[in-house]
C-alpha positions in Angstrom: -30.3 42.2 130.9 -28.8 39.1 129.2 -25.1 38.4 129.4 -22.7 36.6 127.1 -19.6 34.6 128.0 -16.8 34.2 125.5 -14.4 31.4 126.1 -11.1 30.8 124.3 -8.3 28.4 125.1 -5.4 26.5 123.8 -6.7 23.0 123.1 -4.1 20.2 123.2 -3.9 18.1 120.0 -4.3 14.9 121.9 -7.5 15.9 123.7 -10.9 14.9 122.4 -14.0 16.9 123.3 -16.7 19.2 122.1 -16.1 22.8 121.1 -18.4 25.3 119.5 -15.6 26.6 117.4 -12.0 25.7 116.8 -8.9 26.4 114.7 -6.9 23.3 114.1 -3.9 25.3 112.7 -3.5 27.2 116.0 -4.9 24.5 118.4 -7.4 27.0 119.7 -11.0 26.3 120.6 -13.8 28.1 122.4 -17.5 28.9 122.6 -20.1 31.5 123.2 -22.8 31.0 125.8 -25.8 33.1 126.7 -27.1 33.5 130.3 -29.8 35.4 131.9 -27.6 37.2 134.4 -24.0 37.8 135.6 -24.4 35.4 138.6 -25.2 32.4 136.4 -22.5 33.3 133.9 -19.9 33.5 136.7 -20.9 30.1 138.1 -20.6 28.6 134.6 -17.2 30.1 134.1 -15.9 28.5 137.3 -17.3 25.1 136.4 -16.3 25.2 132.8 -12.8 26.4 133.5 -12.1 23.6 136.0 -13.4 21.1 133.4 -11.3 22.4 130.5 -8.2 22.5 132.7 -8.8 18.8 133.6 -8.9 18.1 129.9 -5.5 19.8 129.4 -6.7 23.2 128.1 -4.3 26.1 128.7 -4.4 29.9 128.5 -8.1 30.0 129.2 -9.7 33.4 128.5 -13.2 34.1 129.8 -15.0 37.3 129.2 -18.5 38.4 130.2 -20.3 40.9 128.0 -23.7 42.5 128.4 -26.0 41.7 125.5 -27.3 44.8 123.6 -31.0 43.7 123.7 -32.1 46.6 121.4 -29.7 45.8 118.6 -30.2 42.1 119.0 -33.9 42.5 118.4 -33.3 44.8 115.3 -31.2 42.0 113.8 -33.8 39.3 114.7 -31.5 37.7 117.3 -33.0 35.3 119.8 -32.9 36.3 123.5 
């Protein structure tokens, strides 16, 4: 089963970097990443959290979700 990681963090105004989504009014940024399994997702969380902390991100929230493959296929999602 595929798994999804949700990241959200407070992004300092002075930091420059890529984010898949952001809210300039609240200085929040984050992203959603798809992985083949929990093991690879957990490794990415560790690596990405260290990198974001080095850039000055605070209050980092990471959540892993199982992807509902059946519903994703019904809505023509890509897996």
